[in-house]
N, C-alpha and C positions, 0 to 999 in steps of 0.2 A: 114509424122513427119518431123520435122528438128532435129537433134544431135549437140550440141554445141561442137566445136574444141577448148574451154579454157579447160587446165589440171585443174585438183581437187587439191585444197588447201593442202600442206601437215600440219597437225595439229603439228608436233613435232619442238617447237623450236628449232632454228638454231643460233650459234652467225653471230651477224651480219660482222665479218669479223676474220683475222686470227690473229690481234693481241690483239681483246679481248677475245678469248680463252687463246692466250699465256698468258696473265695477271691474268686469272682465274686460271689456272693450278699452275704458280708461287706462289699465293698466298694459295691455299690449300697446296702447298709444304714447304712451309715458316710456315703457322700455325704449321702442322705436325713438323716440324722439334723443332720450339719454345717449341712445348709442348711433343715432345718426352721423353724429360730427367724426364719431371713430370711425366709420364706415368711410365715410369721406373724404377724410385726411388719409388712411391705409390707400385707398384705394388712388387718390393723386400721387401717394408717394410710391404704390406699383407702377402706376402710369410715366411718373417720370424717370423711374431706373429701366423700363424698358424701352424708352424713347432715347435715354442717354445714350445706353447701352448699342441700340441699334445704330446709333450717329456714329459712334466712336469705331464701332466694329468695319461700316461702312466707309469710313472715313481714311481708317488706317490700310485695310486692304486697297483699297484705289490709292496710296502713298507706296504700296509695296507695288502694285501694279504697272505704275507710272516707272518708280525704280527699275525695274525688271525690262523693260521695254527702250530704256536709254541704256541699259547694260548691252541688251540687245544692238541696239544701233552702232553703239560703238564697235562691239564689236564686229560687224559687217562693214565698215570703214577702214579697216584694216586691215581684212580677210584677203589674200591673194598677194599680200605685199612682203617685203622681207620684215618688215617686225610682225604682221601678221604668223609670220613663221616661228620666230620668238615667243610670241604670248600662245593663244590658241586659236584654231580655227573659230568660223562663226559658228559652225552646229554645234559644237563640241560647247562653246561658250552660252549658245541658246538652251542646250541641254542641261545646262550646270546652273544655269538663271533661273529656268523655270523650276527645276527640283528645289533649289532655295525659296523661290517665291511661295509654291506649294506648301512646303514645310512652315517659312513664317507666316504665311495665311491663316493655316489649320491653327498652329500654335497662337494667332490671336483671336480666332472664334473662338478656343474653349474657355481659355481666359477669361476674355470678356463675357461671352457667355455664362458663364459657370460661374466667376462672381456675382452677375445680376439676377441668376436664379437664388443661389444663395441668401441675397440681401431680401428679396422678395420673399423668401419663407422664413428671415428674419420680422418680416414688417409683420405679417400674419402671426410671430409670436409661435411660430412651431419650434420644437426645441433640435437644433439640427445634430444634438452631440451623439445618439443615436446614428441618426442619415449618415455622417462622418464617418462613426465608429465602423459601421455595415461595407461603407464603399471604402475603407481601408481595408476589410478582411477581403473582401470581391477582388480587390487590385492585389492583394499579394498572392491569391487563390488563380487569377488569371495570369499575372506576371512566372508561378512557379511551373502552369500547364503550359505557356505559349513565350518559356522564355527563348527557345530559339529565332523566334520569330522579333521578339524585343530585339534581339543581339543584333540580329540583322538590320534593322531599323535604325538602330544608334550607330552601327559602323556605316553604312548607308549614309546617311546622313555627314559624320564625321569625314569621310571620304569627299564628301562635295564641298563641304564647308573648306576642308583644307586643301580641295582642287588635287589630290593623289594623281587623279586620272581622267583624261575624259574623251570623247568621241574621237575615233580615229588615232586614237594612240596604241602603239606597239607593247605590251605590255608582257610582263610573267607573273601570274598570280598564283604559284606553285602548284595547283591545281589546274590549271589552263594557261596555255601561253596563245596570244593572236592576239587581233585587232579589237578595240574596243567597239560596239555599234551601237550602244545603248547603256546608259548606264542609271539602276532606277533607286531607289532607297532601300529596297530588298534583294535586289538580284541583279548583278551585272552582266552582262550579254558579249561574248566574244567571239568573233568570226577567227576560225583556227585556219593553219595553212593548206590544208585539206579542204579546205572551203564548209567547215561542219560549224555549230554553232554551240557553244559552250554557255549554259546556263552557270553562275556563279554565283551562290547565296553569298551577300558580302560578310556573314557573320564567320564564314569557311576561311576567307584571306588572313595570313597572318603577316606574309609580308608581299609585299608591289614592287617589282623592278619596272620601272618605266623606261623605254627607250626611246621617247619621242620630246622627252622636255629639254629644253636648251639647244644642246649639240648634238653630235654623233658622231662617230668613229668609223670609216673604211680604212680595215686593213688588210693586205694583197700580201702572198707570201710567193716569191719566185727562188725557184727552186735550177739552179742552173749547174753545168757540170764545175768539178773542183779545178780543173787545168785552165780555166776562163782566165780573161784578164777584171779583175772586180771590179778597176778604178774605169774601164772601160762599159761596163755593164751599168756603172751608179751614174757614168754622163747621162748615157741612153734613157735610163727610168726618170730619170731627173727633167731630160729635155722633153719626153713625153708628160709629164707631169705640169709641166709648165706651158705645153700646144695643148693640153687638154684644159687650163683654168682659164682657158682665152677661147675658146669654144661656145659658142651655144648646144644646149642650157647649163650646161657644167659650169659656167660662170659667177652663175647665182647658187649654185648648190654647192659647190667648194668653198668653202667660209675662209680656209688658211691654203698655204703651197703644198704642195704633195712632196712628202718627205721622204727620204730614204733613211730610215733608221739602222740600216746595218747590216752584220749577220745575225738571223736567227738563229743557226744551228748550223753545226760543218760536220761531215760524214767524209765517209775514206772516198768516195767517185763523185760527191755534190756537197756544193751549200745554198743555204737558204735565205735569200735577202729580202728583210720585212720593209714594207712600203706602207706608209700611215698616211691618213687627211682628213682631216674636221669637216664634217660636212653637216648640210640643214638635216633639223631633225626626221627620222622616216625615209633617205633617200640613199643611205650609206648602202644598203645590198645593190640600188641599180649602179653607185658611183663604182664599188669594187667592180661590178662586170665589165663595166664603159675601159676601167682602168686595167684588167686583165687582157681585152682582146687589144686596146691599145698596144700594150708592151708586149703580147708576144709579137704582133707584127712588127716593133719597132726590133724585137730581137731577131726576128727571120732576116729582116734586112742587112742586119750590121753584121748576120753571120755567126751569133752566140746562141752556142748551144743548149737547148734546154736539156732536162735529164728525162731520157727514153733510151730508144734503140740507137747503137752508135750509127753515124752515118758513114764508117766506112765500111760497115757489114754488109756481105753479099746475100741478098734475101732469095737467089734465086742457088746458093754454094747446096751439091747432092749432101746428102749425111750420109755418116759412115756405115758402112753394111756390115761392119762386125760389132755395131754397138747392142743390138738385139741379140749376138751369140751370146750364150750361156759358158760362164767356164768349166772346163773337164770336169768331170767327176769319176773317184777312185769306185764307187759304186759300180758305176758302167763295166769292167774290169774284170770277169767272172773269177778270174783268177787270182784277184788282191786278197790280201790279208782281209783288208774292210769287207768284201764282198763275202768271202767264204766265213767269215763270224755275224754275218748279218742272215746265213741260209737257215733256215727252220731245222730241226734235229729231227730226223726221222724216227718215228713211232717205232716199239720196241716190236718186233716180231713172237709169238707164243706160241711152240710146238704143240700141236694136238697130242692129248693123253689119253691113257685108255678109260673108257666110259667109267664110271663108278655103279657096280649094282649095291643091293640091297641084303 
């Protein structure tokens, strides 16, 4: 076996001469020297843009937080007073302000950081047209795919900003009715009369009936006998309303005197007297129950009879023994024409004949 004495070829490329290597180094140094100022300028601009964006975002978010905290302190100061009843309670104001603050902070962060990102890309000489076009197409696709989510979010934002309802309000949302226990940007939670919780999407709410804003009306119908003295009944009910308005805690819940509106309906044996009162929002049902209780006691004391079993009726009176006896029937007499007509016709008897032979 013979071994070759020729050395192996070195795969690493080497400069042909020292002059060529020096020229390459000089070109690289010149390129770095020419672009160094651009790099430094762009870096400083990017750092300045980011610093300004972060400072602006921090200051604006802090200002929004202080504004929300001041709104909460104002709501807590009037909570439990008559002014608080006219406005909103502290929990409702707190949730509303926190929701508005969350939306404002998110919008602020998105606008400031988005603008800063686009500015940085422009500093880096990146063409923004394809990027913006792609973002527009993606936004349209997401909007079509999640249009219900977008509708719920926008509806929730406007409901909160317009203060259509809040925590503690009795509302009729069309799809559900109950007490508002939580207001969100996408879903509103209602507590029903039986204790159930309804999750209502804000985009599904087409109309809102708020029973807790401003004031409420307590209405009571009193049905008495038609032969009673109406003027006397009016005087008794008016006196009951005056006494109730002076008693605790109804003196704060009744905002106007109890008013007897008059006859709401007239029947053959009874009449319906309509009584109304303006109350604090959210307490109308309690006022109605107490008003019925007091009016019933006062009418019984004055001997004014309401509709029901007559007072002079004797519940121990025996029933008529002939009430359950049926009327006589003509079919019970077999000699009656009706009974004979209903008798079935007897079958015809056929006499046997001679057998037929072949």
